[in-house]
Backbone and ligand atoms as CSV (ligand in chain L), in Angstrom:
chain,resi,resn,atom,element,x,y,z
A,1,MET,N,N,139.653,-124.383,14.391
A,1,MET,CA,C,140.262,-123.368,13.751
A,1,MET,C,C,141.212,-123.875,12.670
A,2,GLY,N,N,141.913,-124.973,12.893
A,2,GLY,CA,C,142.968,-125.446,12.150
A,2,GLY,C,C,142.593,-125.640,10.600
A,3,PRO,N,N,141.479,-126.351,10.281
A,3,PRO,CA,C,141.169,-126.762,8.824
A,3,PRO,C,C,140.899,-125.509,7.938
A,4,SER,N,N,139.970,-124.748,8.563
A,4,SER,CA,C,139.374,-123.676,7.717
A,4,SER,C,C,140.741,-122.559,7.468
A,5,LEU,N,N,141.524,-122.246,8.672
A,5,LEU,CA,C,142.628,-121.253,8.551
A,5,LEU,C,C,143.480,-122.017,7.378
A,6,ARG,N,N,143.531,-123.326,7.573
A,6,ARG,CA,C,144.701,-123.936,6.612
A,6,ARG,C,C,144.291,-123.797,5.202
A,7,LYS,N,N,143.086,-123.892,4.883
A,7,LYS,CA,C,142.601,-123.576,3.594
A,7,LYS,C,C,142.901,-122.194,2.950
A,8,GLN,N,N,142.785,-121.178,3.904
A,8,GLN,CA,C,143.106,-119.764,3.346
A,8,GLN,C,C,144.642,-119.689,3.229
A,9,THR,N,N,145.435,-120.464,3.826
A,9,THR,CA,C,146.731,-120.118,3.765
A,9,THR,C,C,147.649,-121.328,2.962
A,10,HIS,N,N,146.939,-122.032,2.216
A,10,HIS,CA,C,147.275,-123.133,1.715
A,10,HIS,C,C,148.406,-123.079,0.719
A,11,GLN,N,N,148.589,-121.732,0.010
A,11,GLN,CA,C,149.191,-121.725,-1.117
A,11,GLN,C,C,150.819,-122.182,-0.942
A,12,PRO,N,N,151.783,-121.570,-0.285
A,12,PRO,CA,C,153.095,-122.024,-0.213
A,12,PRO,C,C,153.009,-123.321,0.567
A,13,PRO,N,N,153.961,-124.037,0.363
A,13,PRO,CA,C,154.234,-125.438,1.220
A,13,PRO,C,C,154.294,-125.260,2.789
A,14,GLN,N,N,153.487,-125.961,3.547
A,14,GLN,CA,C,153.341,-125.879,4.881
A,14,GLN,C,C,154.473,-126.545,5.695
A,15,VAL,N,N,154.985,-125.928,6.542
A,15,VAL,CA,C,156.107,-126.510,7.285
A,15,VAL,C,C,155.740,-126.242,8.789
A,16,ILE,N,N,155.779,-127.361,9.595
A,16,ILE,CA,C,155.464,-127.145,10.961
A,16,ILE,C,C,156.994,-127.234,11.799
A,17,LEU,N,N,156.712,-126.284,12.685
A,17,LEU,CA,C,157.915,-125.864,13.565
A,17,LEU,C,C,157.495,-126.498,14.984
A,18,LEU,N,N,158.163,-127.714,15.433
A,18,LEU,CA,C,157.846,-128.258,16.411
A,18,LEU,C,C,159.060,-128.365,17.358
A,19,GLY,N,N,158.984,-128.601,18.674
A,19,GLY,CA,C,160.036,-128.760,19.677
A,19,GLY,C,C,159.641,-128.646,21.120
A,20,LEU,N,N,160.400,-129.186,21.872
A,20,LEU,CA,C,159.991,-128.834,23.481
A,20,LEU,C,C,159.825,-127.554,23.754
A,21,ASP,N,N,159.133,-127.220,24.890
A,21,ASP,CA,C,159.105,-125.706,25.216
A,21,ASP,C,C,160.657,-125.358,25.749
A,22,SER,N,N,160.850,-124.098,25.476
A,22,SER,CA,C,162.150,-123.564,25.719
A,22,SER,C,C,163.143,-123.989,24.769
A,23,ALA,N,N,162.800,-124.672,23.692
A,23,ALA,CA,C,163.758,-125.238,22.576
A,23,ALA,C,C,164.274,-123.809,21.878
A,24,GLY,N,N,163.439,-122.889,21.782
A,24,GLY,CA,C,163.800,-121.622,21.006
A,24,GLY,C,C,162.907,-121.213,19.841
A,25,LYS,N,N,161.837,-121.903,19.841
A,25,LYS,CA,C,160.922,-121.778,18.426
A,25,LYS,C,C,160.498,-120.233,18.460
A,26,SER,N,N,160.044,-119.599,19.618
A,26,SER,CA,C,159.476,-118.095,19.323
A,26,SER,C,C,160.757,-117.247,18.826
A,27,THR,N,N,161.821,-117.514,19.549
A,27,THR,CA,C,163.180,-116.644,19.227
A,27,THR,C,C,163.320,-116.894,17.756
A,28,LEU,N,N,163.555,-118.250,17.261
A,28,LEU,CA,C,163.648,-118.363,15.975
A,28,LEU,C,C,162.774,-117.651,15.031
A,29,LEU,N,N,161.489,-117.642,15.309
A,29,LEU,CA,C,160.582,-117.013,14.379
A,29,LEU,C,C,160.641,-115.525,14.636
A,30,TYR,N,N,160.975,-115.054,15.671
A,30,TYR,CA,C,161.169,-113.381,15.808
A,30,TYR,C,C,162.463,-113.215,15.062
A,31,ARG,N,N,163.470,-113.990,15.036
A,31,ARG,CA,C,164.740,-113.776,14.212
A,31,ARG,C,C,164.262,-113.668,12.773
A,32,LEU,N,N,163.578,-114.754,12.514
A,32,LEU,CA,C,163.183,-114.600,10.865
A,32,LEU,C,C,162.484,-113.402,10.538
A,33,HIS,N,N,161.611,-113.100,11.551
A,33,HIS,CA,C,160.608,-111.873,11.418
A,33,HIS,C,C,161.429,-110.687,10.918
A,34,GLN,N,N,162.607,-110.502,11.893
A,34,GLN,CA,C,163.372,-109.139,11.391
A,34,GLN,C,C,164.071,-109.325,10.075
A,35,GLY,N,N,164.307,-110.511,9.433
A,35,GLY,CA,C,164.622,-110.414,8.067
A,35,GLY,C,C,163.925,-110.637,7.098
A,36,VAL,N,N,163.436,-111.804,6.768
A,36,VAL,CA,C,162.837,-112.322,5.626
A,36,VAL,C,C,161.319,-112.590,5.523
A,37,ILE,N,N,160.774,-112.319,6.572
A,37,ILE,CA,C,159.405,-112.701,6.863
A,37,ILE,C,C,158.464,-111.836,6.018
A,38,MET,N,N,157.592,-112.228,5.331
A,38,MET,CA,C,156.489,-111.326,4.589
A,38,MET,C,C,155.508,-110.971,5.536
A,39,GLU,N,N,154.929,-111.896,6.194
A,39,GLU,CA,C,153.776,-111.338,7.115
A,39,GLU,C,C,153.677,-112.283,8.319
A,40,THR,N,N,153.352,-111.972,9.404
A,40,THR,CA,C,152.900,-112.590,10.483
A,40,THR,C,C,151.482,-112.648,10.940
A,41,VAL,N,N,150.871,-113.577,11.221
A,41,VAL,CA,C,149.370,-113.813,11.677
A,41,VAL,C,C,149.619,-114.391,12.934
A,42,PRO,N,N,149.455,-113.378,14.164
A,42,PRO,CA,C,149.484,-114.088,15.352
A,42,PRO,C,C,148.073,-114.697,15.712
A,43,THR,N,N,148.069,-115.803,16.144
A,43,THR,CA,C,146.797,-116.268,16.501
A,43,THR,C,C,146.515,-117.137,17.773
A,44,ILE,N,N,145.527,-117.507,18.208
A,44,ILE,CA,C,145.484,-118.031,19.422
A,44,ILE,C,C,146.263,-119.357,19.509
A,45,GLY,N,N,147.194,-119.187,20.330
A,45,GLY,CA,C,147.973,-120.643,20.618
A,45,GLY,C,C,149.046,-121.125,19.667
A,46,PHE,N,N,149.114,-120.272,18.724
A,46,PHE,CA,C,150.212,-120.544,17.579
A,46,PHE,C,C,150.316,-119.563,16.584
A,47,ASN,N,N,151.464,-119.467,15.918
A,47,ASN,CA,C,151.786,-118.415,15.065
A,47,ASN,C,C,152.008,-118.925,13.531
A,48,ILE,N,N,151.796,-118.115,12.502
A,48,ILE,CA,C,152.011,-118.504,11.394
A,48,ILE,C,C,152.780,-117.675,10.601
A,49,VAL,N,N,153.835,-117.878,9.871
A,49,VAL,CA,C,154.519,-116.857,9.158
A,49,VAL,C,C,154.673,-117.251,7.853
A,50,ASN,N,N,154.673,-116.409,6.659
A,50,ASN,CA,C,155.083,-116.656,5.360
A,50,ASN,C,C,156.521,-116.244,5.337
A,51,LEU,N,N,157.362,-117.121,5.005
A,51,LEU,CA,C,158.762,-116.953,4.984
A,51,LEU,C,C,159.233,-117.044,3.515
A,52,LYS,N,N,159.671,-115.908,2.956
A,52,LYS,CA,C,160.253,-115.668,1.774
A,52,LYS,C,C,161.752,-115.785,1.672
A,53,LEU,N,N,162.062,-116.872,1.007
A,53,LEU,CA,C,163.465,-117.407,0.850
A,53,LEU,C,C,164.392,-116.785,-0.125
A,54,ASP,N,N,163.583,-116.632,-1.368
A,54,ASP,CA,C,164.113,-115.981,-2.539
A,54,ASP,C,C,163.086,-115.985,-3.516
A,55,LYS,N,N,163.330,-115.413,-4.706
A,55,LYS,CA,C,162.222,-115.120,-5.668
A,55,LYS,C,C,161.323,-116.220,-5.777
A,56,LYS,N,N,161.751,-117.589,-5.802
A,56,LYS,CA,C,160.805,-118.517,-5.906
A,56,LYS,C,C,160.329,-119.220,-4.835
A,57,SER,N,N,160.865,-119.127,-3.692
A,57,SER,CA,C,160.636,-120.055,-2.521
A,57,SER,C,C,159.928,-119.216,-1.410
A,58,VAL,N,N,158.616,-119.622,-1.169
A,58,VAL,CA,C,157.955,-119.264,0.060
A,58,VAL,C,C,157.634,-120.393,0.775
A,59,LEU,N,N,157.534,-120.296,2.085
A,59,LEU,CA,C,157.251,-121.323,3.066
A,59,LEU,C,C,156.073,-120.738,3.920
A,60,THR,N,N,155.233,-121.435,4.287
A,60,THR,CA,C,154.479,-121.100,5.390
A,60,THR,C,C,154.728,-121.910,6.646
A,61,VAL,N,N,155.337,-121.198,7.712
A,61,VAL,CA,C,155.742,-121.957,8.813
A,61,VAL,C,C,154.850,-121.782,10.082
A,62,TRP,N,N,154.401,-123.009,10.453
A,62,TRP,CA,C,153.428,-122.960,11.692
A,62,TRP,C,C,154.353,-123.253,12.922
A,63,ASP,N,N,153.933,-122.383,13.825
A,63,ASP,CA,C,154.724,-122.745,15.200
A,63,ASP,C,C,153.499,-122.952,16.343
A,64,VAL,N,N,153.590,-124.071,16.661
A,64,VAL,CA,C,152.651,-124.708,17.590
A,64,VAL,C,C,153.509,-124.762,18.924
A,65,GLY,N,N,152.838,-124.324,19.995
A,65,GLY,CA,C,153.395,-124.379,21.300
A,65,GLY,C,C,153.907,-125.785,21.629
A,66,GLY,N,N,155.023,-125.662,22.490
A,66,GLY,CA,C,155.858,-127.095,22.715
A,66,GLY,C,C,155.650,-127.462,24.082
A,67,HIS,N,N,154.909,-126.775,24.996
A,67,HIS,CA,C,154.702,-127.183,26.476
A,67,HIS,C,C,153.909,-128.455,26.268
A,68,GLU,N,N,154.150,-129.214,27.516
A,68,GLU,CA,C,153.709,-130.522,27.469
A,68,GLU,C,C,152.167,-130.647,27.204
A,69,SER,N,N,151.494,-129.762,27.894
A,69,SER,CA,C,150.146,-129.636,27.638
A,69,SER,C,C,149.619,-129.299,26.235
A,70,MET,N,N,150.487,-128.743,25.400
A,70,MET,CA,C,150.249,-128.559,23.922
A,70,MET,C,C,150.502,-129.810,23.077
A,71,ARG,N,N,151.483,-130.615,23.506
A,71,ARG,CA,C,151.998,-131.615,22.721
A,71,ARG,C,C,151.066,-132.670,22.098
A,72,SER,N,N,149.974,-132.750,22.925
A,72,SER,CA,C,148.966,-133.736,22.486
A,72,SER,C,C,148.061,-133.167,21.386
A,73,ASN,N,N,148.288,-131.874,21.264
A,73,ASN,CA,C,147.518,-131.225,20.232
A,73,ASN,C,C,148.405,-131.013,18.684
A,74,TRP,N,N,149.658,-131.405,18.864
A,74,TRP,CA,C,150.496,-131.275,17.660
A,74,TRP,C,C,149.832,-132.087,16.515
A,75,LYS,N,N,149.134,-133.201,16.639
A,75,LYS,CA,C,148.755,-134.007,15.561
A,75,LYS,C,C,147.747,-133.477,14.792
A,76,TYR,N,N,146.893,-132.103,15.347
A,76,TYR,CA,C,145.925,-131.532,14.650
A,76,TYR,C,C,146.476,-130.755,13.735
A,77,TYR,N,N,147.721,-130.323,13.702
A,77,TYR,CA,C,148.230,-129.464,12.749
A,77,TYR,C,C,149.018,-130.047,11.628
A,78,LEU,N,N,149.019,-131.511,11.661
A,78,LEU,CA,C,149.881,-132.139,10.694
A,78,LEU,C,C,149.375,-132.254,9.212
A,79,GLU,N,N,148.274,-132.312,9.096
A,79,GLU,CA,C,147.603,-132.473,7.797
A,79,GLU,C,C,147.991,-131.634,6.715
A,80,GLY,N,N,148.462,-132.218,5.670
A,80,GLY,CA,C,148.986,-131.478,4.530
A,80,GLY,C,C,150.560,-130.755,4.637
A,81,CYS,N,N,150.960,-131.297,5.922
A,81,CYS,CA,C,152.363,-130.552,6.213
A,81,CYS,C,C,153.355,-131.041,5.197
A,82,LYS,N,N,154.412,-130.240,4.431
A,82,LYS,CA,C,155.280,-130.724,3.637
A,82,LYS,C,C,156.682,-131.026,4.369
A,83,ALA,N,N,156.919,-130.425,5.388
A,83,ALA,CA,C,158.068,-130.652,6.177
A,83,ALA,C,C,158.022,-130.314,7.666
A,84,LEU,N,N,158.834,-131.139,8.363
A,84,LEU,CA,C,158.725,-130.975,9.676
A,84,LEU,C,C,160.050,-130.307,10.126
A,85,VAL,N,N,160.167,-129.091,10.770
A,85,VAL,CA,C,161.366,-128.641,11.476
A,85,VAL,C,C,161.363,-128.778,12.969
A,86,TYR,N,N,162.083,-129.781,13.578
A,86,TYR,CA,C,162.091,-130.120,14.933
A,86,TYR,C,C,163.270,-129.329,15.706
A,87,VAL,N,N,163.155,-128.256,16.472
A,87,VAL,CA,C,164.054,-127.469,17.247
A,87,VAL,C,C,164.354,-128.284,18.529
A,88,VAL,N,N,165.796,-128.363,18.714
A,88,VAL,CA,C,166.096,-128.947,19.994
A,88,VAL,C,C,166.961,-128.008,20.649
A,89,ASP,N,N,167.008,-127.982,21.931
A,89,ASP,CA,C,167.938,-127.132,22.830
A,89,ASP,C,C,169.189,-127.844,22.998
A,90,ALA,N,N,170.234,-127.729,22.150
A,90,ALA,CA,C,171.313,-128.330,22.192
A,90,ALA,C,C,172.305,-128.043,23.640
A,91,SER,N,N,171.955,-127.182,24.253
A,91,SER,CA,C,172.700,-126.902,25.578
A,91,SER,C,C,172.052,-127.364,26.608
A,92,ASP,N,N,170.897,-128.207,26.411
A,92,ASP,CA,C,170.228,-128.950,27.429
A,92,ASP,C,C,170.257,-130.443,27.491
A,93,HIS,N,N,171.390,-131.012,27.919
A,93,HIS,CA,C,171.702,-132.389,28.153
A,93,HIS,C,C,170.578,-133.218,28.641
A,94,SER,N,N,169.976,-132.473,29.615
A,94,SER,CA,C,168.899,-133.122,30.475
A,94,SER,C,C,167.706,-133.478,29.923
A,95,ARG,N,N,167.348,-132.898,28.669
A,95,ARG,CA,C,166.253,-133.022,28.099
A,95,ARG,C,C,166.151,-133.652,26.670
A,96,ILE,N,N,167.427,-134.142,26.428
A,96,ILE,CA,C,167.477,-134.831,25.040
A,96,ILE,C,C,166.610,-136.029,25.056
A,97,ASN,N,N,166.466,-136.829,25.963
A,97,ASN,CA,C,165.776,-138.032,25.783
A,97,ASN,C,C,164.261,-137.626,25.577
A,98,GLU,N,N,163.983,-136.593,26.254
A,98,GLU,CA,C,162.404,-136.022,26.399
A,98,GLU,C,C,162.135,-135.594,24.949
A,99,ALA,N,N,163.076,-134.981,24.255
A,99,ALA,CA,C,163.079,-134.495,22.954
A,99,ALA,C,C,162.941,-135.532,22.006
A,100,LYS,N,N,163.669,-136.548,22.185
A,100,LYS,CA,C,163.635,-137.932,21.140
A,100,LYS,C,C,162.255,-138.418,21.622
A,101,MET,N,N,161.665,-138.604,22.660
A,101,MET,CA,C,160.405,-139.363,22.757
A,101,MET,C,C,159.309,-138.626,22.223
A,102,ALA,N,N,159.416,-137.245,22.330
A,102,ALA,CA,C,158.151,-136.309,21.664
A,102,ALA,C,C,158.401,-136.519,20.175
A,103,LEU,N,N,159.865,-136.674,19.659
A,103,LEU,CA,C,160.008,-136.631,18.100
A,103,LEU,C,C,159.470,-137.953,17.649
A,104,ASN,N,N,159.600,-138.901,18.368
A,104,ASN,CA,C,159.349,-140.256,17.978
A,104,ASN,C,C,157.571,-140.310,17.827
A,105,ILE,N,N,156.929,-139.794,18.876
A,105,ILE,CA,C,155.436,-139.793,18.992
A,105,ILE,C,C,155.160,-139.152,17.652
A,106,ILE,N,N,155.506,-137.797,17.447
A,106,ILE,CA,C,155.108,-137.107,16.229
A,106,ILE,C,C,155.427,-137.857,14.877
A,107,LEU,N,N,156.654,-138.274,14.715
A,107,LEU,CA,C,157.108,-139.145,13.357
A,107,LEU,C,C,156.227,-140.213,13.110
A,108,SER,N,N,155.487,-140.694,14.111
A,108,SER,CA,C,154.701,-142.074,13.947
A,108,SER,C,C,153.235,-141.646,13.416
A,109,ASP,N,N,152.847,-140.352,13.282
A,109,ASP,CA,C,151.723,-139.904,12.995
A,109,ASP,C,C,151.529,-140.177,11.281
A,110,HIS,N,N,150.458,-140.641,11.097
A,110,HIS,CA,C,150.306,-141.034,9.486
A,110,HIS,C,C,150.265,-139.779,8.502
A,111,ASN,N,N,150.185,-138.545,9.008
A,111,ASN,CA,C,150.260,-137.339,8.062
A,111,ASN,C,C,151.792,-137.065,7.930
A,112,LEU,N,N,152.574,-137.481,8.603
A,112,LEU,CA,C,154.051,-137.296,8.460
A,112,LEU,C,C,154.796,-138.316,7.808
A,113,LYS,N,N,153.976,-139.258,7.190
A,113,LYS,CA,C,154.603,-140.520,6.472
A,113,LYS,C,C,155.538,-139.786,5.262
A,114,ASP,N,N,156.667,-140.239,5.082
A,114,ASP,CA,C,157.619,-139.788,4.119
A,114,ASP,C,C,157.892,-138.187,4.096
A,115,VAL,N,N,157.416,-137.407,5.133
A,115,VAL,CA,C,157.508,-136.090,5.115
A,115,VAL,C,C,159.013,-135.846,5.599
A,116,PRO,N,N,159.897,-134.953,4.877
A,116,PRO,CA,C,160.903,-134.647,5.300
A,116,PRO,C,C,161.164,-133.909,6.782
A,117,LEU,N,N,162.404,-134.311,7.419
A,117,LEU,CA,C,162.565,-133.732,8.701
A,117,LEU,C,C,163.910,-133.078,8.753
A,118,MET,N,N,163.817,-131.776,9.290
A,118,MET,CA,C,165.005,-130.945,9.475
A,118,MET,C,C,165.127,-130.747,10.800
A,119,VAL,N,N,166.263,-131.178,11.612
A,119,VAL,CA,C,166.211,-130.882,13.025
A,119,VAL,C,C,167.322,-129.775,13.194
A,120,LEU,N,N,166.794,-128.964,14.045
A,120,LEU,CA,C,167.777,-127.788,14.192
A,120,LEU,C,C,168.208,-127.749,15.800
A,121,ALA,N,N,169.528,-127.981,15.590
A,121,ALA,CA,C,170.347,-128.085,17.078
A,121,ALA,C,C,170.499,-126.626,17.494
A,122,ASN,N,N,169.600,-126.198,18.140
A,122,ASN,CA,C,169.654,-124.608,18.576
A,122,ASN,C,C,170.624,-124.254,19.900
A,123,LYS,N,N,170.845,-123.090,20.010
A,123,LYS,CA,C,171.546,-122.562,21.059
A,123,LYS,C,C,173.029,-123.160,21.014
A,124,THR,N,N,173.556,-123.191,19.803
A,124,THR,CA,C,175.029,-123.683,19.758
A,124,THR,C,C,176.013,-122.517,20.052
A,125,ASP,N,N,175.422,-121.391,20.219
A,125,ASP,CA,C,176.246,-120.135,20.769
A,125,ASP,C,C,176.747,-120.419,22.302
A,126,MET,N,N,176.076,-121.485,22.932
A,126,MET,CA,C,176.384,-121.618,24.211
A,126,MET,C,C,177.688,-122.513,24.367
A,127,GLN,N,N,178.552,-122.378,25.245
A,127,GLN,CA,C,179.657,-123.115,25.449
A,127,GLN,C,C,179.491,-124.600,25.630
A,128,ASN,N,N,178.474,-125.020,26.280
A,128,ASN,CA,C,178.431,-126.402,26.873
A,128,ASN,C,C,177.559,-126.965,25.767
A,129,SER,N,N,177.200,-126.374,24.689
A,129,SER,CA,C,176.051,-127.176,23.793
A,129,SER,C,C,176.631,-128.300,23.085
A,130,MET,N,N,175.633,-129.199,22.890
A,130,MET,CA,C,176.101,-130.424,22.186
A,130,MET,C,C,176.356,-130.232,20.645
A,131,THR,N,N,177.348,-131.175,20.101
A,131,THR,CA,C,177.409,-130.929,18.847
A,131,THR,C,C,176.443,-131.799,17.996
A,132,ILE,N,N,176.225,-131.443,16.651
A,132,ILE,CA,C,175.329,-132.012,15.894
A,132,ILE,C,C,175.211,-133.527,15.923
A,133,ASN,N,N,176.501,-133.963,16.097
A,133,ASN,CA,C,176.719,-135.673,16.250
A,133,ASN,C,C,175.979,-135.877,17.472
A,134,ASP,N,N,176.343,-135.214,18.566
A,134,ASP,CA,C,175.766,-135.566,19.968
A,134,ASP,C,C,174.123,-135.709,19.790
A,135,VAL,N,N,173.533,-134.428,19.208
A,135,VAL,CA,C,172.151,-134.261,19.335
A,135,VAL,C,C,171.444,-135.479,18.250
A,136,SER,N,N,172.213,-135.738,17.254
A,136,SER,CA,C,171.718,-136.721,16.260
A,136,SER,C,C,171.622,-138.131,16.915
A,137,SER,N,N,172.754,-138.365,17.703
A,137,SER,CA,C,172.718,-139.787,18.341
A,137,SER,C,C,171.611,-139.609,19.614
A,138,GLY,N,N,171.824,-138.572,20.263
A,138,GLY,CA,C,170.628,-138.331,21.471
A,138,GLY,C,C,169.325,-138.534,20.793
A,139,LEU,N,N,168.869,-138.226,19.670
A,139,LEU,CA,C,167.620,-138.422,19.124
A,139,LEU,C,C,167.535,-139.621,18.249
A,140,ASP,N,N,168.476,-140.364,18.293
A,140,ASP,CA,C,168.562,-141.559,17.388
A,140,ASP,C,C,168.230,-141.483,15.981
A,141,LEU,N,N,168.697,-140.417,15.375
A,141,LEU,CA,C,168.242,-140.059,13.974
A,141,LEU,C,C,168.668,-141.199,12.946
A,142,LYS,N,N,169.744,-142.059,13.184
A,142,LYS,CA,C,170.030,-142.922,12.432
A,142,LYS,C,C,168.945,-144.107,12.082
A,143,SER,N,N,168.133,-144.283,13.078
A,143,SER,CA,C,167.051,-145.202,12.862
A,143,SER,C,C,166.073,-144.494,12.199
A,144,CYS,N,N,166.118,-143.384,11.603
A,144,CYS,CA,C,165.047,-142.659,10.929
A,144,CYS,C,C,165.431,-142.971,9.266
A,145,THR,N,N,164.965,-144.232,8.900
A,145,THR,CA,C,165.429,-144.618,7.617
A,145,THR,C,C,164.161,-144.345,6.517
A,146,ASN,N,N,163.283,-144.165,6.926
A,146,ASN,CA,C,162.030,-144.176,6.045
A,146,ASN,C,C,161.785,-142.607,5.571
A,147,ARG,N,N,162.611,-141.617,5.637
A,147,ARG,CA,C,162.354,-140.467,5.300
A,147,ARG,C,C,163.679,-139.572,5.165
A,148,ASP,N,N,163.642,-138.518,4.405
A,148,ASP,CA,C,164.835,-137.544,4.068
A,148,ASP,C,C,164.991,-136.803,5.397
A,149,TRP,N,N,166.225,-136.901,6.042
A,149,TRP,CA,C,166.368,-135.903,7.167
A,149,TRP,C,C,167.604,-135.310,7.101
A,150,GLU,N,N,167.840,-134.106,7.779
A,150,GLU,CA,C,169.065,-133.303,7.891
A,150,GLU,C,C,169.071,-132.856,9.386
A,151,ILE,N,N,170.343,-132.466,9.692
A,151,ILE,CA,C,170.347,-131.795,11.112
A,151,ILE,C,C,171.279,-130.589,10.667
A,152,GLN,N,N,170.961,-129.595,11.381
A,152,GLN,CA,C,171.821,-128.383,11.329
A,152,GLN,C,C,172.021,-127.611,12.520
A,153,ALA,N,N,173.099,-126.880,12.692
A,153,ALA,CA,C,173.353,-126.211,14.069
A,153,ALA,C,C,172.967,-124.895,13.787
A,154,CYS,N,N,172.245,-124.234,14.760
A,154,CYS,CA,C,171.965,-122.958,14.608
A,154,CYS,C,C,172.039,-122.156,15.905
A,155,SER,N,N,171.754,-120.821,15.759
A,155,SER,CA,C,171.669,-119.988,17.057
A,155,SER,C,C,170.606,-118.972,16.742
A,156,ALA,N,N,169.309,-119.367,17.380
A,156,ALA,CA,C,168.197,-118.429,17.038
A,156,ALA,C,C,168.517,-117.092,17.600
A,157,LEU,N,N,169.099,-117.125,18.757
A,157,LEU,CA,C,169.405,-115.670,19.460
A,157,LEU,C,C,170.241,-114.859,18.718
A,158,GLN,N,N,171.268,-115.500,18.175
A,158,GLN,CA,C,172.160,-114.688,17.203
A,158,GLN,C,C,171.813,-114.561,15.668
A,159,GLY,N,N,170.619,-115.436,15.366
A,159,GLY,CA,C,170.334,-115.527,13.914
A,159,GLY,C,C,171.206,-116.263,13.122
A,160,LEU,N,N,171.878,-117.319,13.667
A,160,LEU,CA,C,173.005,-117.954,12.732
A,160,LEU,C,C,172.455,-119.421,12.195
A,161,GLY,N,N,172.493,-119.406,11.140
A,161,GLY,CA,C,172.103,-120.724,10.459
A,161,GLY,C,C,170.735,-121.010,10.121
A,162,LEU,N,N,169.942,-119.944,10.382
A,162,LEU,CA,C,168.452,-120.214,10.053
A,162,LEU,C,C,168.107,-120.083,8.687
A,163,HIS,N,N,168.607,-119.028,7.920
A,163,HIS,CA,C,168.377,-118.860,6.697
A,163,HIS,C,C,168.671,-120.188,5.865
A,164,GLN,N,N,169.785,-120.685,6.067
A,164,GLN,CA,C,170.560,-121.784,5.341
A,164,GLN,C,C,169.567,-123.247,5.547
A,165,ALA,N,N,169.175,-123.175,6.990
A,165,ALA,CA,C,168.362,-124.344,7.325
A,165,ALA,C,C,167.101,-124.314,6.603
A,166,PHE,N,N,166.472,-123.205,6.448
A,166,PHE,CA,C,165.161,-123.055,5.619
A,166,PHE,C,C,165.223,-123.209,4.196
A,167,GLN,N,N,166.531,-122.697,3.709
A,167,GLN,CA,C,166.708,-123.037,2.291
A,167,GLN,C,C,166.791,-124.723,1.949
A,168,SER,N,N,167.530,-125.249,3.047
A,168,SER,CA,C,167.646,-126.782,2.909
A,168,SER,C,C,166.288,-127.339,2.925
A,169,VAL,N,N,165.406,-126.826,3.856
A,169,VAL,CA,C,164.091,-127.349,3.856
A,169,VAL,C,C,163.192,-127.181,2.499
A,170,ALA,N,N,163.365,-126.116,1.921
A,170,ALA,CA,C,162.641,-125.865,0.761
A,170,ALA,C,C,163.244,-126.913,-0.390
A,171,LYS,N,N,164.605,-127.024,-0.387
A,171,LYS,CA,C,165.061,-128.189,-1.253
A,171,LYS,C,C,164.573,-129.527,-1.037
A,172,MET,N,N,164.577,-129.947,0.220
A,172,MET,CA,C,164.032,-131.290,0.578
A,172,MET,C,C,162.459,-131.449,0.098
A,173,ILE,N,N,161.682,-130.336,0.120
A,173,ILE,CA,C,160.413,-130.383,-0.280
A,173,ILE,C,C,160.416,-130.578,-1.901
A,174,THR,N,N,161.124,-129.719,-2.383
A,174,THR,CA,C,161.174,-129.915,-3.936
A,174,THR,C,C,161.703,-131.300,-4.319
A,175,LYS,N,N,162.575,-131.745,-3.581
A,175,LYS,CA,C,163.075,-133.015,-4.109
A,175,LYS,C,C,162.123,-134.164,-3.905
A,176,LYS,N,N,161.267,-134.083,-3.006
A,176,LYS,CA,C,160.424,-135.199,-2.564
A,176,LYS,C,C,159.412,-135.448,-3.833
L,1,G3D,P1,P,160.125,-121.779,22.935
L,1,G3D,O1,O,159.374,-120.931,21.961
L,1,G3D,O2,O,160.664,-122.956,21.941
L,1,G3D,O3,O,159.301,-122.274,23.881
L,1,G3D,P2,P,161.771,-119.412,23.448
L,1,G3D,O4,O,161.526,-120.925,23.469
L,1,G3D,O5,O,162.035,-118.794,22.146
L,1,G3D,O6,O,161.017,-118.733,24.238
L,1,G3D,O7,O,163.265,-119.605,24.315
L,1,G3D,C1,C,163.460,-120.039,25.351
L,1,G3D,C2,C,164.725,-119.303,26.117
L,1,G3D,O8,O,165.784,-119.913,25.276
L,1,G3D,C3,C,164.707,-117.936,26.061
L,1,G3D,O9,O,165.426,-117.422,27.083
L,1,G3D,C4,C,165.477,-117.598,24.701
L,1,G3D,O10,O,166.075,-116.282,24.709
L,1,G3D,C5,C,166.461,-118.681,24.808
L,1,G3D,N1,N,167.076,-119.046,23.543
L,1,G3D,C6,C,166.281,-119.318,22.280
L,1,G3D,N2,N,167.259,-119.492,21.339
L,1,G3D,C7,C,168.469,-119.339,21.916
L,1,G3D,C8,C,169.781,-119.474,21.450
L,1,G3D,O11,O,170.109,-119.696,20.151
L,1,G3D,N3,N,171.024,-119.323,22.153
L,1,G3D,C9,C,170.782,-118.885,23.611
L,1,G3D,N4,N,171.806,-118.792,24.200
L,1,G3D,N5,N,169.558,-118.688,23.895
L,1,G3D,C10,C,168.415,-119.043,23.219
L,1,G3D,P3,P,164.572,-116.883,28.442
L,1,G3D,O12,O,165.732,-116.465,29.310
L,1,G3D,O13,O,163.966,-115.706,27.737
L,1,G3D,O14,O,163.761,-117.860,28.849
């Protein structure tokens, strides 16, 4: 299903949204949907949305499930991807290492060579949530020297920080 569907939706740059299960990806897409989404195409196992940021920028965002059983499939969605948005549950200290390992596997894929990375430290509305510095060191982002990367705090639940984050993603893609 991936390749043929990819051809039909190839116009705007493709952005892939990944993260562990429960990181907040569906909530994030739902929030965006209420505001600036042009179209949603629910499909089996994943969602695609065309996200209109302003007059010029449209991104096609692919949301592939993050459950452990789906993670081995992430690699099939990476061809032609122009940016990776990696969502982390900043309130879940116990899974930051698992998030780091899953990120490292995905970043080693040849399709993501030089592709910019945006890390979203989600659920920062929660009192116990890690700061972006904590998430950044938990994921060991400083070792990520071979690509452009940024980290931003957000709350998918409250809709905070999302639009800015995707605008930064659009800029990172243009800069490349
Ligand atoms: P996923 O699509 O990455 O698997 P979901 O994750 O979007 O299904 O979110 C998992 C749970 O986290 C949901 O709670 C959701 O409401 C919650 N969540 C997502 N984003 C935020 C956020 O920014 N802040 C807070 N406080 N919670 C968030 P439930 O209870 O439905 O499992």
